[in-house]
C-alpha positions in Angstrom: 212.6 91.7 66.3 211.1 89.8 63.4 213.1 87.5 61.1 213.5 90.1 58.3 214.9 92.7 60.7 217.4 90.1 62.1 218.5 89.1 58.7 219.1 92.7 57.7 221.0 93.3 60.9 223.2 90.2 60.3 224.0 91.5 56.8 225.1 94.9 58.1 227.3 93.3 60.8 228.9 91.0 58.2 229.5 93.8 55.8 231.0 96.0 58.5 233.3 93.1 59.6 234.6 92.6 56.0 235.2 96.4 55.6 237.2 96.5 58.8 240.0 94.4 57.4 242.0 96.5 54.9 242.5 94.7 51.5 245.9 93.1 51.2 246.3 92.9 55.0 243.9 90.0 55.5 245.2 87.2 57.7 245.7 83.9 56.0 243.5 81.0 56.9 244.8 79.3 60.0 246.0 82.6 61.5 249.0 83.2 59.3 250.8 86.5 58.9 249.4 89.3 56.8 250.6 89.6 53.2 252.6 92.7 53.7 252.1 94.9 56.8 252.6 98.6 56.7 256.3 99.7 57.0 257.6 96.6 55.2 260.3 96.8 52.6 260.8 94.1 50.0 263.1 93.2 47.1 261.8 91.1 44.3 264.4 89.7 41.8 263.1 88.9 38.3 264.7 87.2 35.4 264.4 88.0 31.7 261.2 86.7 30.1 260.7 84.9 26.9 259.3 87.6 24.5 255.7 88.4 25.3 255.6 86.5 28.7 255.9 87.6 32.3 259.4 87.9 33.8 259.9 85.0 36.2 260.2 85.9 39.8 263.5 84.4 41.2 263.1 85.6 44.8 261.2 87.9 47.2 262.8 89.0 50.4 261.3 91.4 52.9 262.5 93.2 56.0 261.7 96.1 58.4 264.3 98.5 56.9 265.0 99.4 53.3 268.8 98.9 54.1 268.6 95.7 56.0 271.4 93.2 55.4 268.9 90.6 54.0 267.6 93.1 51.4 271.1 94.2 50.4 272.1 90.5 50.0 269.0 89.7 48.0 269.7 92.5 45.5 273.4 91.6 45.0 274.5 91.2 41.4 271.3 92.7 40.0 270.2 96.1 38.7 267.4 98.2 40.3 264.5 98.3 37.8 261.6 99.8 39.7 260.4 101.1 43.1 256.7 100.9 43.9 255.0 103.4 46.2 251.7 102.9 48.0 251.1 106.6 48.2 251.8 109.3 45.6 254.9 111.5 45.5 257.3 109.0 46.9 255.7 108.9 50.4 255.9 105.2 51.2 254.8 103.4 54.3 255.7 100.3 52.4 258.2 100.1 49.5 259.1 97.3 47.1 262.1 97.4 44.9 262.2 95.2 41.8 265.6 94.1 40.6 266.6 92.4 37.4 269.2 89.7 37.1 269.5 90.1 33.4 270.8 93.7 33.4 269.3 97.0 32.2 266.2 97.4 30.2 266.3 97.0 26.4 263.4 97.4 23.9 261.8 94.1 25.1 262.3 95.0 28.8 260.7 93.2 31.7 257.1 92.3 32.4 256.1 92.4 36.0 253.1 91.4 38.1 252.1 93.5 41.1 250.4 90.8 43.2 249.5 90.4 46.9 249.8 93.6 48.9 250.7 95.6 45.7 247.7 94.6 43.5 245.6 97.8 43.1 247.7 99.8 45.6 250.4 101.5 43.4 250.0 105.3 43.3 253.6 106.1 42.2 256.7 104.5 40.9 260.3 105.1 39.7 261.9 103.1 37.0 265.7 102.9 36.5 268.4 101.1 34.5 267.4 102.5 31.1 263.7 101.6 31.8 262.3 105.0 30.6 259.0 103.7 29.3 256.4 101.9 31.5 253.0 100.7 30.7 250.7 99.9 33.7 247.8 97.5 33.2 244.8 96.9 35.5 244.9 93.1 35.1 247.8 90.8 36.1 248.7 89.5 32.7 249.5 92.7 30.9 245.9 93.2 29.8 242.8 95.4 30.4 242.9 99.1 30.8 246.4 100.6 30.5 248.4 103.8 30.6 251.9 104.5 29.3 254.4 106.9 30.9 257.6 108.0 29.2 260.5 110.2 30.3 263.4 111.2 28.1 266.2 112.2 30.5 269.9 111.7 30.4 269.5 109.1 33.2 267.3 106.9 31.0 264.9 106.6 33.9 261.3 107.4 34.7 260.2 109.2 37.9 256.5 109.0 38.2 255.5 110.4 41.6 251.8 109.9 40.8 250.3 107.7 38.2 247.3 110.0 37.8 243.6 109.5 38.6 243.0 107.0 35.8 245.4 104.3 37.0 245.8 105.2 40.7 245.3 102.1 42.9 244.4 100.0 39.7 247.8 98.6 38.5 248.3 94.8 38.6 251.1 94.5 36.0 253.8 96.5 34.3 255.8 96.3 31.1 258.9 98.4 31.5 261.4 98.9 28.7 263.9 101.3 27.0 262.3 103.5 24.4 
């Protein structure tokens, strides 16, 4: 084989190796654990943000069951704000529940980042605790392309089984609020 053919072959092998590792499951440098393997359940607790800023993350706890003692303990004295689903129509192989330590949504609500495993993987979500309006953004700091969902139900909640083709697997941040 000539040099040009070998160079082309090396590029194909390198590209194939990169595509073989699913995004979000890459192993950290030094052989660390993947960011969030399939069938993992997490609770993220956030605080109330200063108006216009992102809600501060107070804790993140993960386990192998959505009802594990560590997840129940992590969510104590908080309210359930959101559930994020990797696949549409509430069919999770991984599920993250976001809890607020400052109570139900109000007009200012909470501003959340979907980072790590969840960046560009959300296909559906539920919002609770009077969070009946949600805007999803394709960039982490509540910017870029966006879409807003609203549901007026007695529960003051928002059940969005599928975000639709426009924002599917593109969401990196949310602003949830009562509307």
